N, C-alpha and C positions, 0 to 999 in steps of 0.2 A: 407723672406730669398731669396737669389739669387742662382740659380742653372745653371750650364752650361752642356749641353749634346752634345757630339760629335757622330754623326750618327743619321740619321732620317729615319731609317727603321721602321719596325713594333714595335719593342721594344722601340727604342728611341722616336718614336712619342707617344707611350702609356705613357711612363714616363713623357714626356713633357706636355701632356694634363692633366695627373693626378696632377702634381705639379702646373700647371697653374690654375686648377679648385680649388685647395686648397688655392689660394691667393698668391702663391709665384711668384717671377719674374723668368723667364726662358729664356735662350738664347740657340738656337739649331744651331749646326754647321754641314754642310754637303757639299761635293764637288758638288753634283748634285742639282741645284735649284729646279728641279721638285719634289725632295723628300719631300719638305716642304708641298706639297699638302696633305700629310697624316695627317698633323696637324689639318686640318679642318678649317672652317670659324670662329669658336668661339675662336681660340687660340689667346691670347693677348700678347704673348711673342715676342721675336725678333728672326730673322733668319739671319745667316751669312754664305755666300757661301765661302768655302775655305777648306784648309787642317787643321785638328783639332790639330796638334801638332806645327803648325806655330805660333810663338810668337805674330806676329802682328794680326793674326786672333783671337787668344785667348784674346788679349787686347781689340779687338772690341767686344768680347763677355763679357767683364768685368769680366774675370776670377779672376783678382786680388782682387775683392770684393766678390767672390763666397763662399757660405757656403759649396758647394759640387760640384764635377765634375764627370761625368759619361762618360766613353768611350765605346760606344756600336756600333762601326762601324763593317764592315765585315772582317777587317784585324787584326789579333792578334798583329803584330808588331806595327801597327799604334796605336792601343788601349793602349798598354803598354807604348809606347813612349809618347803619349799625356798625359797619367795619371802621368807619372814621371815628365814631364815638368810642369804640373799643380801644382804638389806638391813641386818639388824642386826649380823651378824658381819663381812661383807665391805664394807659401806658402799655397795652399789649403789643409786643413787638412783631409777632408772627400773625398776620391776618390774611384772609383771602375772601373774595366776594364773587359770587356767581352772577354773571351778567348775560342777558339774553341778546342784547344788541351788540354785535362785534365792534361797530364804530364807536359806541360809547365805551366799550371795554378798553379800547386803545387810549381814549382820553383819560380814563381813570388810571390806567397804567402809568401814563405820563405824570399824573398827580401823585404817584407813589402808592397807589392802592393796588396790590396784586389781584388780578381778576382771572377768572376762567370763563370764557364764553361757551355757551351751550354747543356751538358747532365743534368744539374740540374737548368737550366735557368727558371726563372719566373720573371715578372716585380716586384712582391712583394719582392722577395729576393734582387733585386737590390735596391729597395726603402729602405729595411732594412739596407743596408750598407751606403746609402746616409744619412739617418736620423736614427742614432743609438739610438733609444728610444723604449720603450715598448717591444713587443714580436711578433713573427711570429709562428702561430700554424702549426705544422708539421704532427701531427697524432691525431685522436680522436678514442676512442673505439666505438663500435656500439651504445652504449647508449648515446654517446655525453657528458658523465659526466667526463671522464678522458682523458687527452690529454698530448702530448709531444710538448713542445714549446721551440724555441730558444729565450732566454730572454736576453735583454741588461743588462750588469753588469757595474756598476760604476767603472772606472779605479782604485779607491781606494781599491777595493777588490783584486787587484793583490798582490800575496804573501800570501794571506789567503787560508785556506784549504777548501776542499769540505765539511768537517764536519762542519766548521763554517757557510758555506752557508746553509747547510741543517738545522742547529740549528736555523737559522734566518728566514727561510721561510717554509710555509706549503707545502713542496714538496720534491722531491728527484732528485739529479743530475743524469740523465740517461746516458749522455756521454758528452764529451768535444771535439770540433773540434779544433785541434792545428796544425798550419802550413798546413792546407788543409786536414788533416787526422783525423779520429775519434779515440778517445781513451776511454777506460773504466776506469775511475779514481777510486782510493782507497780513503778511508776517509781522509788520510793524504796527498793526492795529492794537491799541491799548484797551485793556478791559476797563469797563466803567461800572460804577455801582448800579446794581439791579440787573446786570447782564445775566442771561442764561446761556451756558456754554454747552454745545452739543458736540460730542467727540466720537469719531469713527475709530474703531479699534477691534482687535481680536477679543472675543468674549472672555477668553482665558485671562486676559490682561486687565479686565475691568476692575477687579478688586484692588489691584495695585494702583490703578489710576484714581479710584475713589480715595484711597489712603493718602496718596501724594497731594491731591488737590484739596483734600479736607484740611490739610495742614498749611501753615504759612509757607511762602516760598523759601527755597534753600538759601543758605547764607550768601552765596555768590550773587544772587539776585537782590537780596536786601541791601547789600553794600552799594548797589547802583542807585538806590533811591535818593 
């Protein structure tokens, strides 16, 4: 898969090296050519000097064929603008933008632009939004046997209830992140598009939970639609 990253600071460089090491093609955009030194000598991707929301620059980065676009420069406005251009002009489905102001991050989340505020920033969280598969562990009890994980949910689960999810997997929905805010769901709470589902479970069961929720709901639930 091909990825485009705008911003070659510490986070952008880490994302680029990680994706490159996994065998993906990566293009990194930055206004400062010296920033590309952070990528190291083993980086096999491409580097483009320029403004990340400039259409010609994005074309040189092959954004029109990208699986995902990450805007992780030091400017909120630049990141949001670049992410919107990537999605609305070039049709990139998986986008994520780094935002320094948490209040602005919530606004952009409501506009449909997935954001990662610096207060909760990690490269793993950004990777989670670029490649929406599997899970990210957020907490483990001292024994390491029980954990809380954000688990990718197939879009076909939208409009199904928390009860249906819990009937299908060996775990419990701890909370849901909706429009950038956490909510404690009831059994009859229906999943909405864009929701992030956080599940408490035995760590040994996490692989099964990922497999079940990565697939569409079982037949008995589809018949209820």
